TORKOL-4160 file (C-alpha; in steps of 0.2 Angstrom, whole numbers, padded with zeros to 4 digits, m for minus):
444
<pt num="1" X="0499" Y="0504" Z="0521"/>
<pt num="2" X="0483" Y="0500" Z="0513"/>
<pt num="3" X="0473" Y="0490" Z="0524"/>
<pt num="4" X="0464" Y="0480" Z="0511"/>
<pt num="5" X="0479" Y="0476" Z="0501"/>
<pt num="6" X="0479" Y="0459" Z="0509"/>
<pt num="7" X="0481" Y="0448" Z="0494"/>
<pt num="8" X="0499" Y="0444" Z="0499"/>
<pt num="9" X="0494" Y="0435" Z="0514"/>
<pt num="10" X="0481" Y="0421" Z="0517"/>
<pt num="11" X="0467" Y="0420" Z="0529"/>
<pt num="12" X="0472" Y="0409" Z="0544"/>
<pt num="13" X="0463" Y="0409" Z="0560"/>
<pt num="14" X="0469" Y="0396" Z="0573"/>
<pt num="15" X="0456" Y="0383" Z="0578"/>
<pt num="16" X="0450" Y="0381" Z="0596"/>
<pt num="17" X="0441" Y="0364" Z="0599"/>
<pt num="18" X="0433" Y="0360" Z="0615"/>
<pt num="19" X="0421" Y="0368" Z="0627"/>
<pt num="20" X="0415" Y="0384" Z="0618"/>
<pt num="21" X="0410" Y="0397" Z="0630"/>
<pt num="22" X="0406" Y="0410" Z="0617"/>
<pt num="23" X="0407" Y="0424" Z="0630"/>
<pt num="24" X="0415" Y="0440" Z="0625"/>
<pt num="25" X="0424" Y="0450" Z="0638"/>
<pt num="26" X="0415" Y="0467" Z="0639"/>
<pt num="27" X="0426" Y="0482" Z="0634"/>
<pt num="28" X="0422" Y="0496" Z="0646"/>
<pt num="29" X="0425" Y="0514" Z="0639"/>
<pt num="30" X="0421" Y="0532" Z="0642"/>
<pt num="31" X="0415" Y="0543" Z="0628"/>
<pt num="32" X="0413" Y="0562" Z="0626"/>
<pt num="33" X="0412" Y="0575" Z="0612"/>
<pt num="34" X="0421" Y="0591" Z="0610"/>
<pt num="35" X="0411" Y="0607" Z="0605"/>
<pt num="36" X="0420" Y="0606" Z="0588"/>
<pt num="37" X="0413" Y="0589" Z="0584"/>
<pt num="38" X="0427" Y="0577" Z="0589"/>
<pt num="39" X="0421" Y="0561" Z="0596"/>
<pt num="40" X="0433" Y="0554" Z="0610"/>
<pt num="41" X="0433" Y="0536" Z="0616"/>
<pt num="42" X="0444" Y="0530" Z="0631"/>
<pt num="43" X="0447" Y="0513" Z="0637"/>
<pt num="44" X="0457" Y="0510" Z="0653"/>
<pt num="45" X="0468" Y="0494" Z="0654"/>
<pt num="46" X="0482" Y="0495" Z="0667"/>
<pt num="47" X="0489" Y="0478" Z="0665"/>
<pt num="48" X="0504" Y="0485" Z="0654"/>
<pt num="49" X="0511" Y="0502" Z="0654"/>
<pt num="50" X="0507" Y="0506" Z="0636"/>
<pt num="51" X="0494" Y="0516" Z="0627"/>
<pt num="52" X="0487" Y="0516" Z="0610"/>
<pt num="53" X="0482" Y="0533" Z="0603"/>
<pt num="54" X="0472" Y="0533" Z="0586"/>
<pt num="55" X="0462" Y="0544" Z="0575"/>
<pt num="56" X="0450" Y="0537" Z="0562"/>
<pt num="57" X="0444" Y="0550" Z="0549"/>
<pt num="58" X="0428" Y="0545" Z="0540"/>
<pt num="59" X="0436" Y="0548" Z="0523"/>
<pt num="60" X="0442" Y="0535" Z="0510"/>
<pt num="61" X="0443" Y="0533" Z="0492"/>
<pt num="62" X="0424" Y="0533" Z="0489"/>
<pt num="63" X="0424" Y="0552" Z="0495"/>
<pt num="64" X="0435" Y="0558" Z="0481"/>
<pt num="65" X="0431" Y="0568" Z="0465"/>
<pt num="66" X="0432" Y="0555" Z="0451"/>
<pt num="67" X="0444" Y="0567" Z="0443"/>
<pt num="68" X="0455" Y="0567" Z="0458"/>
<pt num="69" X="0456" Y="0549" Z="0464"/>
<pt num="70" X="0470" Y="0544" Z="0476"/>
<pt num="71" X="0468" Y="0559" Z="0487"/>
<pt num="72" X="0464" Y="0549" Z="0503"/>
<pt num="73" X="0478" Y="0537" Z="0501"/>
<pt num="74" X="0490" Y="0552" Z="0497"/>
<pt num="75" X="0485" Y="0561" Z="0513"/>
<pt num="76" X="0489" Y="0545" Z="0523"/>
<pt num="77" X="0507" Y="0548" Z="0517"/>
<pt num="78" X="0506" Y="0567" Z="0517"/>
<pt num="79" X="0501" Y="0569" Z="0535"/>
<pt num="80" X="0517" Y="0562" Z="0541"/>
<pt num="81" X="0527" Y="0576" Z="0532"/>
<pt num="82" X="0527" Y="0586" Z="0548"/>
<pt num="83" X="0517" Y="0601" Z="0555"/>
<pt num="84" X="0520" Y="0620" Z="0559"/>
<pt num="85" X="0528" Y="0614" Z="0575"/>
<pt num="86" X="0536" Y="0597" Z="0570"/>
<pt num="87" X="0550" Y="0598" Z="0557"/>
<pt num="88" X="0549" Y="0589" Z="0541"/>
<pt num="89" X="0552" Y="0571" Z="0542"/>
<pt num="90" X="0552" Y="0572" Z="0561"/>
<pt num="91" X="0535" Y="0565" Z="0565"/>
<pt num="92" X="0540" Y="0546" Z="0564"/>
<pt num="93" X="0557" Y="0550" Z="0572"/>
<pt num="94" X="0549" Y="0558" Z="0587"/>
<pt num="95" X="0537" Y="0543" Z="0591"/>
<pt num="96" X="0551" Y="0530" Z="0588"/>
<pt num="97" X="0563" Y="0540" Z="0599"/>
<pt num="98" X="0551" Y="0538" Z="0614"/>
<pt num="99" X="0550" Y="0519" Z="0611"/>
<pt num="100" X="0534" Y="0520" Z="0601"/>
<pt num="101" X="0528" Y="0512" Z="0585"/>
<pt num="102" X="0516" Y="0520" Z="0573"/>
<pt num="103" X="0507" Y="0517" Z="0556"/>
<pt num="104" X="0492" Y="0521" Z="0546"/>
<pt num="105" X="0481" Y="0514" Z="0532"/>
<pt num="106" X="0468" Y="0519" Z="0520"/>
<pt num="107" X="0453" Y="0510" Z="0514"/>
<pt num="108" X="0438" Y="0514" Z="0503"/>
<pt num="109" X="0429" Y="0521" Z="0518"/>
<pt num="110" X="0442" Y="0527" Z="0531"/>
<pt num="111" X="0459" Y="0533" Z="0535"/>
<pt num="112" X="0467" Y="0528" Z="0551"/>
<pt num="113" X="0482" Y="0534" Z="0560"/>
<pt num="114" X="0489" Y="0526" Z="0576"/>
<pt num="115" X="0503" Y="0525" Z="0588"/>
<pt num="116" X="0507" Y="0514" Z="0603"/>
<pt num="117" X="0518" Y="0522" Z="0616"/>
<pt num="118" X="0524" Y="0520" Z="0634"/>
<pt num="119" X="0510" Y="0526" Z="0645"/>
<pt num="120" X="0521" Y="0540" Z="0652"/>
<pt num="121" X="0522" Y="0548" Z="0634"/>
<pt num="122" X="0503" Y="0548" Z="0631"/>
<pt num="123" X="0503" Y="0567" Z="0631"/>
<pt num="124" X="0516" Y="0568" Z="0618"/>
<pt num="125" X="0506" Y="0556" Z="0607"/>
<pt num="126" X="0490" Y="0567" Z="0609"/>
<pt num="127" X="0499" Y="0583" Z="0605"/>
<pt num="128" X="0506" Y="0575" Z="0589"/>
<pt num="129" X="0489" Y="0569" Z="0583"/>
<pt num="130" X="0482" Y="0586" Z="0587"/>
<pt num="131" X="0496" Y="0594" Z="0577"/>
<pt num="132" X="0492" Y="0583" Z="0562"/>
<pt num="133" X="0474" Y="0588" Z="0563"/>
<pt num="134" X="0477" Y="0607" Z="0566"/>
<pt num="135" X="0494" Y="0612" Z="0558"/>
<pt num="136" X="0498" Y="0599" Z="0545"/>
<pt num="137" X="0512" Y="0605" Z="0533"/>
<pt num="138" X="0504" Y="0605" Z="0516"/>
<pt num="139" X="0516" Y="0614" Z="0504"/>
<pt num="140" X="0524" Y="0611" Z="0487"/>
<pt num="141" X="0539" Y="0602" Z="0494"/>
<pt num="142" X="0529" Y="0590" Z="0504"/>
<pt num="143" X="0517" Y="0587" Z="0490"/>
<pt num="144" X="0531" Y="0583" Z="0477"/>
<pt num="145" X="0540" Y="0572" Z="0490"/>
<pt num="146" X="0524" Y="0561" Z="0493"/>
<pt num="147" X="0520" Y="0561" Z="0474"/>
<pt num="148" X="0537" Y="0552" Z="0472"/>
<pt num="149" X="0533" Y="0540" Z="0487"/>
<pt num="150" X="0516" Y="0536" Z="0480"/>
<pt num="151" X="0523" Y="0533" Z="0463"/>
<pt num="152" X="0536" Y="0521" Z="0470"/>
<pt num="153" X="0523" Y="0512" Z="0481"/>
<pt num="154" X="0512" Y="0510" Z="0465"/>
<pt num="155" X="0527" Y="0502" Z="0456"/>
<pt num="156" X="0531" Y="0490" Z="0470"/>
<pt num="157" X="0514" Y="0485" Z="0476"/>
<pt num="158" X="0504" Y="0486" Z="0460"/>
<pt num="159" X="0514" Y="0487" Z="0444"/>
<pt num="160" X="0528" Y="0475" Z="0448"/>
<pt num="161" X="0519" Y="0464" Z="0461"/>
<pt num="162" X="0513" Y="0447" Z="0455"/>
<pt num="163" X="0494" Y="0447" Z="0456"/>
<pt num="164" X="0495" Y="0465" Z="0462"/>
<pt num="165" X="0481" Y="0472" Z="0452"/>
<pt num="166" X="0468" Y="0460" Z="0458"/>
<pt num="167" X="0458" Y="0472" Z="0469"/>
<pt num="168" X="0459" Y="0485" Z="0455"/>
<pt num="169" X="0453" Y="0474" Z="0441"/>
<pt num="170" X="0440" Y="0466" Z="0452"/>
<pt num="171" X="0432" Y="0482" Z="0459"/>
<pt num="172" X="0431" Y="0491" Z="0442"/>
<pt num="173" X="0420" Y="0476" Z="0436"/>
<pt num="174" X="0410" Y="0473" Z="0452"/>
<pt num="175" X="0406" Y="0492" Z="0454"/>
<pt num="176" X="0401" Y="0501" Z="0439"/>
<pt num="177" X="0391" Y="0515" Z="0447"/>
<pt num="178" X="0398" Y="0517" Z="0465"/>
<pt num="179" X="0414" Y="0526" Z="0468"/>
<pt num="180" X="0421" Y="0509" Z="0475"/>
<pt num="181" X="0425" Y="0506" Z="0456"/>
<pt num="182" X="0442" Y="0515" Z="0457"/>
<pt num="183" X="0456" Y="0509" Z="0467"/>
<pt num="184" X="0462" Y="0516" Z="0484"/>
<pt num="185" X="0479" Y="0520" Z="0478"/>
<pt num="186" X="0470" Y="0530" Z="0464"/>
<pt num="187" X="0478" Y="0538" Z="0448"/>
<pt num="188" X="0495" Y="0546" Z="0448"/>
<pt num="189" X="0489" Y="0557" Z="0433"/>
<pt num="190" X="0476" Y="0564" Z="0445"/>
<pt num="191" X="0488" Y="0567" Z="0458"/>
<pt num="192" X="0500" Y="0575" Z="0446"/>
<pt num="193" X="0487" Y="0587" Z="0439"/>
<pt num="194" X="0481" Y="0592" Z="0457"/>
<pt num="195" X="0485" Y="0610" Z="0463"/>
<pt num="196" X="0491" Y="0614" Z="0480"/>
<pt num="197" X="0474" Y="0623" Z="0483"/>
<pt num="198" X="0465" Y="0607" Z="0479"/>
<pt num="199" X="0475" Y="0597" Z="0492"/>
<pt num="200" X="0472" Y="0611" Z="0505"/>
<pt num="201" X="0454" Y="0610" Z="0502"/>
<pt num="202" X="0453" Y="0591" Z="0504"/>
<pt num="203" X="0463" Y="0593" Z="0521"/>
<pt num="204" X="0451" Y="0607" Z="0528"/>
<pt num="205" X="0436" Y="0597" Z="0522"/>
<pt num="206" X="0440" Y="0579" Z="0529"/>
<pt num="207" X="0454" Y="0579" Z="0541"/>
<pt num="208" X="0444" Y="0589" Z="0554"/>
<pt num="209" X="0437" Y="0585" Z="0571"/>
<pt num="210" X="0419" Y="0584" Z="0566"/>
<pt num="211" X="0424" Y="0570" Z="0554"/>
<pt num="212" X="0435" Y="0560" Z="0566"/>
<pt num="213" X="0435" Y="0549" Z="0581"/>
<pt num="214" X="0450" Y="0549" Z="0593"/>
<pt num="215" X="0451" Y="0532" Z="0601"/>
<pt num="216" X="0463" Y="0529" Z="0616"/>
<pt num="217" X="0466" Y="0512" Z="0625"/>
<pt num="218" X="0478" Y="0507" Z="0638"/>
<pt num="219" X="0486" Y="0512" Z="0654"/>
<pt num="220" X="0478" Y="0529" Z="0657"/>
<pt num="221" X="0469" Y="0540" Z="0670"/>
<pt num="222" X="0452" Y="0545" Z="0663"/>
<pt num="223" X="0452" Y="0563" Z="0671"/>
<pt num="224" X="0470" Y="0567" Z="0666"/>
<pt num="225" X="0468" Y="0560" Z="0648"/>
<pt num="226" X="0452" Y="0570" Z="0646"/>
<pt num="227" X="0461" Y="0586" Z="0652"/>
<pt num="228" X="0475" Y="0584" Z="0639"/>
<pt num="229" X="0463" Y="0580" Z="0625"/>
<pt num="230" X="0453" Y="0596" Z="0629"/>
<pt num="231" X="0469" Y="0606" Z="0630"/>
<pt num="232" X="0476" Y="0600" Z="0613"/>
<pt num="233" X="0460" Y="0597" Z="0603"/>
<pt num="234" X="0447" Y="0610" Z="0608"/>
<pt num="235" X="0455" Y="0624" Z="0598"/>
<pt num="236" X="0454" Y="0615" Z="0581"/>
<pt num="237" X="0441" Y="0622" Z="0570"/>
<pt num="238" X="0427" Y="0612" Z="0562"/>
<pt num="239" X="0428" Y="0608" Z="0543"/>
<pt num="240" X="0425" Y="0621" Z="0530"/>
<pt num="241" X="0420" Y="0611" Z="0515"/>
<pt num="242" X="0406" Y="0600" Z="0511"/>
<pt num="243" X="0409" Y="0582" Z="0514"/>
<pt num="244" X="0405" Y="0570" Z="0499"/>
<pt num="245" X="0395" Y="0555" Z="0505"/>
<pt num="246" X="0390" Y="0545" Z="0490"/>
<pt num="247" X="0372" Y="0541" Z="0490"/>
<pt num="248" X="0372" Y="0529" Z="0475"/>
<pt num="249" X="0368" Y="0511" Z="0476"/>
<pt num="250" X="0377" Y="0498" Z="0465"/>
<pt num="251" X="0363" Y="0489" Z="0455"/>
<pt num="252" X="0362" Y="0471" Z="0457"/>
<pt num="253" X="0368" Y="0462" Z="0442"/>
<pt num="254" X="0360" Y="0447" Z="0434"/>
<pt num="255" X="0374" Y="0442" Z="0421"/>
<pt num="256" X="0390" Y="0434" Z="0425"/>
<pt num="257" X="0406" Y="0445" Z="0420"/>
<pt num="258" X="0421" Y="0435" Z="0414"/>
<pt num="259" X="0438" Y="0442" Z="0408"/>
<pt num="260" X="0456" Y="0438" Z="0407"/>
<pt num="261" X="0471" Y="0448" Z="0414"/>
<pt num="262" X="0488" Y="0445" Z="0408"/>
<pt num="263" X="0501" Y="0448" Z="0422"/>
<pt num="264" X="0520" Y="0445" Z="0425"/>
<pt num="265" X="0516" Y="0428" Z="0434"/>
<pt num="266" X="0521" Y="0410" Z="0432"/>
<pt num="267" X="0505" Y="0402" Z="0439"/>
<pt num="268" X="0487" Y="0406" Z="0433"/>
<pt num="269" X="0475" Y="0412" Z="0446"/>
<pt num="270" X="0456" Y="0412" Z="0447"/>
<pt num="271" X="0447" Y="0426" Z="0455"/>
<pt num="272" X="0428" Y="0426" Z="0459"/>
<pt num="273" X="0419" Y="0441" Z="0466"/>
<pt num="274" X="0401" Y="0442" Z="0472"/>
<pt num="275" X="0393" Y="0459" Z="0477"/>
<pt num="276" X="0389" Y="0461" Z="0495"/>
<pt num="277" X="0376" Y="0471" Z="0505"/>
<pt num="278" X="0382" Y="0486" Z="0516"/>
<pt num="279" X="0393" Y="0483" Z="0531"/>
<pt num="280" X="0378" Y="0485" Z="0543"/>
<pt num="281" X="0367" Y="0472" Z="0534"/>
<pt num="282" X="0361" Y="0458" Z="0545"/>
<pt num="283" X="0369" Y="0445" Z="0534"/>
<pt num="284" X="0387" Y="0452" Z="0537"/>
<pt num="285" X="0391" Y="0440" Z="0551"/>
<pt num="286" X="0385" Y="0425" Z="0542"/>
<pt num="287" X="0395" Y="0429" Z="0527"/>
<pt num="288" X="0410" Y="0431" Z="0537"/>
<pt num="289" X="0408" Y="0414" Z="0545"/>
<pt num="290" X="0405" Y="0407" Z="0527"/>
<pt num="291" X="0422" Y="0413" Z="0522"/>
<pt num="292" X="0430" Y="0406" Z="0537"/>
<pt num="293" X="0422" Y="0389" Z="0533"/>
<pt num="294" X="0428" Y="0389" Z="0515"/>
<pt num="295" X="0446" Y="0394" Z="0518"/>
<pt num="296" X="0449" Y="0399" Z="0536"/>
<pt num="297" X="0464" Y="0388" Z="0541"/>
<pt num="298" X="0471" Y="0371" Z="0536"/>
<pt num="299" X="0455" Y="0361" Z="0540"/>
<pt num="300" X="0444" Y="0373" Z="0530"/>
<pt num="301" X="0434" Y="0365" Z="0515"/>
<pt num="302" X="0443" Y="0373" Z="0500"/>
<pt num="303" X="0460" Y="0371" Z="0508"/>
<pt num="304" X="0457" Y="0352" Z="0511"/>
<pt num="305" X="0449" Y="0348" Z="0495"/>
<pt num="306" X="0457" Y="0359" Z="0482"/>
<pt num="307" X="0475" Y="0362" Z="0490"/>
<pt num="308" X="0478" Y="0346" Z="0499"/>
<pt num="309" X="0467" Y="0332" Z="0491"/>
<pt num="310" X="0466" Y="0337" Z="0473"/>
<pt num="311" X="0482" Y="0348" Z="0473"/>
<pt num="312" X="0475" Y="0360" Z="0460"/>
<pt num="313" X="0480" Y="0375" Z="0470"/>
<pt num="314" X="0495" Y="0381" Z="0480"/>
<pt num="315" X="0484" Y="0393" Z="0489"/>
<pt num="316" X="0466" Y="0398" Z="0491"/>
<pt num="317" X="0457" Y="0411" Z="0501"/>
<pt num="318" X="0440" Y="0419" Z="0503"/>
<pt num="319" X="0435" Y="0434" Z="0513"/>
<pt num="320" X="0421" Y="0447" Z="0513"/>
<pt num="321" X="0427" Y="0465" Z="0510"/>
<pt num="322" X="0412" Y="0471" Z="0520"/>
<pt num="323" X="0413" Y="0489" Z="0515"/>
<pt num="324" X="0401" Y="0503" Z="0522"/>
<pt num="325" X="0391" Y="0504" Z="0506"/>
<pt num="326" X="0392" Y="0486" Z="0500"/>
<pt num="327" X="0408" Y="0477" Z="0496"/>
<pt num="328" X="0413" Y="0460" Z="0488"/>
<pt num="329" X="0415" Y="0443" Z="0493"/>
<pt num="330" X="0432" Y="0439" Z="0486"/>
<pt num="331" X="0438" Y="0421" Z="0482"/>
<pt num="332" X="0454" Y="0418" Z="0474"/>
<pt num="333" X="0465" Y="0403" Z="0470"/>
<pt num="334" X="0482" Y="0401" Z="0463"/>
<pt num="335" X="0484" Y="0386" Z="0452"/>
<pt num="336" X="0497" Y="0372" Z="0455"/>
<pt num="337" X="0510" Y="0369" Z="0442"/>
<pt num="338" X="0502" Y="0362" Z="0426"/>
<pt num="339" X="0484" Y="0366" Z="0432"/>
<pt num="340" X="0474" Y="0377" Z="0420"/>
<pt num="341" X="0463" Y="0391" Z="0426"/>
<pt num="342" X="0447" Y="0383" Z="0420"/>
<pt num="343" X="0452" Y="0366" Z="0429"/>
<pt num="344" X="0454" Y="0376" Z="0445"/>
<pt num="345" X="0438" Y="0386" Z="0443"/>
<pt num="346" X="0428" Y="0370" Z="0440"/>
<pt num="347" X="0435" Y="0362" Z="0456"/>
<pt num="348" X="0431" Y="0378" Z="0466"/>
<pt num="349" X="0413" Y="0378" Z="0458"/>
<pt num="350" X="0410" Y="0360" Z="0463"/>
<pt num="351" X="0414" Y="0364" Z="0481"/>
<pt num="352" X="0403" Y="0379" Z="0481"/>
<pt num="353" X="0389" Y="0370" Z="0473"/>
<pt num="354" X="0389" Y="0357" Z="0487"/>
<pt num="355" X="0388" Y="0371" Z="0501"/>
<pt num="356" X="0374" Y="0380" Z="0491"/>
<pt num="357" X="0365" Y="0363" Z="0490"/>
<pt num="358" X="0368" Y="0356" Z="0507"/>
<pt num="359" X="0375" Y="0369" Z="0519"/>
<pt num="360" X="0387" Y="0363" Z="0532"/>
<pt num="361" X="0387" Y="0350" Z="0545"/>
<pt num="362" X="0384" Y="0352" Z="0563"/>
<pt num="363" X="0402" Y="0347" Z="0568"/>
<pt num="364" X="0409" Y="0359" Z="0555"/>
<pt num="365" X="0397" Y="0373" Z="0562"/>
<pt num="366" X="0403" Y="0370" Z="0580"/>
<pt num="367" X="0421" Y="0371" Z="0574"/>
<pt num="368" X="0417" Y="0387" Z="0565"/>
<pt num="369" X="0410" Y="0395" Z="0581"/>
<pt num="370" X="0426" Y="0391" Z="0590"/>
<pt num="371" X="0436" Y="0399" Z="0576"/>
<pt num="372" X="0425" Y="0415" Z="0576"/>
<pt num="373" X="0427" Y="0416" Z="0595"/>
<pt num="374" X="0446" Y="0415" Z="0594"/>
<pt num="375" X="0446" Y="0428" Z="0581"/>
<pt num="376" X="0436" Y="0440" Z="0591"/>
<pt num="377" X="0446" Y="0437" Z="0607"/>
<pt num="378" X="0462" Y="0439" Z="0598"/>
<pt num="379" X="0458" Y="0456" Z="0590"/>
<pt num="380" X="0453" Y="0462" Z="0607"/>
<pt num="381" X="0469" Y="0455" Z="0616"/>
<pt num="382" X="0479" Y="0471" Z="0613"/>
<pt num="383" X="0476" Y="0489" Z="0617"/>
<pt num="384" X="0479" Y="0493" Z="0598"/>
<pt num="385" X="0465" Y="0481" Z="0593"/>
<pt num="386" X="0453" Y="0488" Z="0606"/>
<pt num="387" X="0457" Y="0506" Z="0600"/>
<pt num="388" X="0454" Y="0502" Z="0582"/>
<pt num="389" X="0438" Y="0492" Z="0586"/>
<pt num="390" X="0430" Y="0506" Z="0596"/>
<pt num="391" X="0434" Y="0518" Z="0582"/>
<pt num="392" X="0427" Y="0507" Z="0569"/>
<pt num="393" X="0411" Y="0504" Z="0579"/>
<pt num="394" X="0408" Y="0522" Z="0581"/>
<pt num="395" X="0411" Y="0527" Z="0563"/>
<pt num="396" X="0401" Y="0513" Z="0555"/>
<pt num="397" X="0387" Y="0510" Z="0567"/>
<pt num="398" X="0386" Y="0526" Z="0576"/>
<pt num="399" X="0389" Y="0517" Z="0593"/>
<pt num="400" X="0405" Y="0512" Z="0600"/>
<pt num="401" X="0396" Y="0499" Z="0611"/>
<pt num="402" X="0394" Y="0489" Z="0595"/>
<pt num="403" X="0411" Y="0481" Z="0600"/>
<pt num="404" X="0402" Y="0472" Z="0614"/>
<pt num="405" X="0388" Y="0465" Z="0603"/>
<pt num="406" X="0400" Y="0457" Z="0590"/>
<pt num="407" X="0400" Y="0440" Z="0598"/>
<pt num="408" X="0381" Y="0440" Z="0601"/>
<pt num="409" X="0379" Y="0443" Z="0583"/>
<pt num="410" X="0390" Y="0428" Z="0578"/>
<pt num="411" X="0381" Y="0418" Z="0591"/>
<pt num="412" X="0364" Y="0422" Z="0583"/>
<pt num="413" X="0370" Y="0415" Z="0566"/>
<pt num="414" X="0363" Y="0398" Z="0563"/>
<pt num="415" X="0368" Y="0384" Z="0551"/>
<pt num="416" X="0353" Y="0388" Z="0541"/>
<pt num="417" X="0359" Y="0406" Z="0540"/>
<pt num="418" X="0375" Y="0401" Z="0533"/>
<pt num="419" X="0366" Y="0390" Z="0520"/>
<pt num="420" X="0355" Y="0404" Z="0515"/>
<pt num="421" X="0368" Y="0417" Z="0512"/>
<pt num="422" X="0378" Y="0404" Z="0502"/>
<pt num="423" X="0363" Y="0402" Z="0491"/>
<pt num="424" X="0359" Y="0421" Z="0490"/>
<pt num="425" X="0376" Y="0428" Z="0487"/>
<pt num="426" X="0387" Y="0415" Z="0479"/>
<pt num="427" X="0376" Y="0411" Z="0464"/>
<pt num="428" X="0385" Y="0412" Z="0447"/>
<pt num="429" X="0372" Y="0425" Z="0440"/>
<pt num="430" X="0380" Y="0442" Z="0443"/>
<pt num="431" X="0397" Y="0437" Z="0449"/>
<pt num="432" X="0414" Y="0442" Z="0441"/>
<pt num="433" X="0426" Y="0429" Z="0436"/>
<pt num="434" X="0444" Y="0434" Z="0431"/>
<pt num="435" X="0458" Y="0423" Z="0425"/>
<pt num="436" X="0475" Y="0429" Z="0429"/>
<pt num="437" X="0487" Y="0421" Z="0416"/>
<pt num="438" X="0505" Y="0423" Z="0412"/>
<pt num="439" X="0509" Y="0436" Z="0399"/>
<pt num="440" X="0514" Y="0428" Z="0382"/>
<pt num="441" X="0533" Y="0427" Z="0379"/>
<pt num="442" X="0532" Y="0440" Z="0365"/>
<pt num="443" X="0521" Y="0452" Z="0375"/>
<pt num="444" X="0528" Y="0469" Z="0378"/>
């Protein structure tokens, strides 16, 4: 359920060629704030009788104590255990019994819970999210249960997953100072050493109304929805702890870092990581477009040249992990049978050098604009996507109306901007290069 554990899928955005309107449908919403600090966003869409209810907490792995990593991800699981009024193991069953779906994810910056339910069960979903925030069941039984769950997830998704440690191995080299240096899933030793009091303190500090955004989208009546929200959430007290907001800046490196990771794999892989500025930086949209140009779909540069033409890779992808305090532009390729890691790296670097030297053509730029528009429209085509977009905009930009400026920001990106960010951020100086190689036959 970790949102950024996306290395098992490859970036693919369908291409829309033709008349590019580049217009973004405006998302209308209402916003208010409770006395306890909870921000509420509501969007009405009566086209289908469903509603998405979500809560985004402004807590991720970066907020953790370095000696207690993995707490945010642990709570993603723990807060499904039940509450004082919802029996252990009944949370998921209740949502599913009314025809709903639910899930959650944790990143370095946030933890997000969401349900999509029939509109006539909106009150039920609101009640259950308020229970999670007010009466979560944090006891020895629940903690021990979720320790086992996290241990199994770590075994399946990291330890025994081919290439499963890429993010972990990358971030500990790209971020030497900032808390992004440890993985979202954290350390099992830290979780085992933690006391029940430590878990309770984390809950009372971070999973509180003044550190959360409640975002609702779908077939709702504004007045009735607000009435239910005030009824279920107003009584929840504000946090009692001090929220840890990292104020360190990762220094810009000037030397390339190279390393080898041996893994239970058959095909070598090359990972390149370039440090990025904070999420709100003016270059974020240009970098996003650059990643799409490189590997966004079958007609993208690296896919055509390295996968199809040269056949040096079976898969290749590039994407900016644009984190709140500055993430990484991650590019990875999995080598074809018989192709060495250094040969694949050379092929990748050749193509990057061309982009750095020459930028992109006008035809490619117009296709790229169409891809971007399609991606933005697709995300806002569902009530779940709208609820999430509104919450993210409020958390990261302090203004939910940022969702209505996204296409304008992409439209403001020029070919020259894409050329410039390629030159500024994708240079070899300061980057991290990892070779993932098969473990030797005699390795333990």
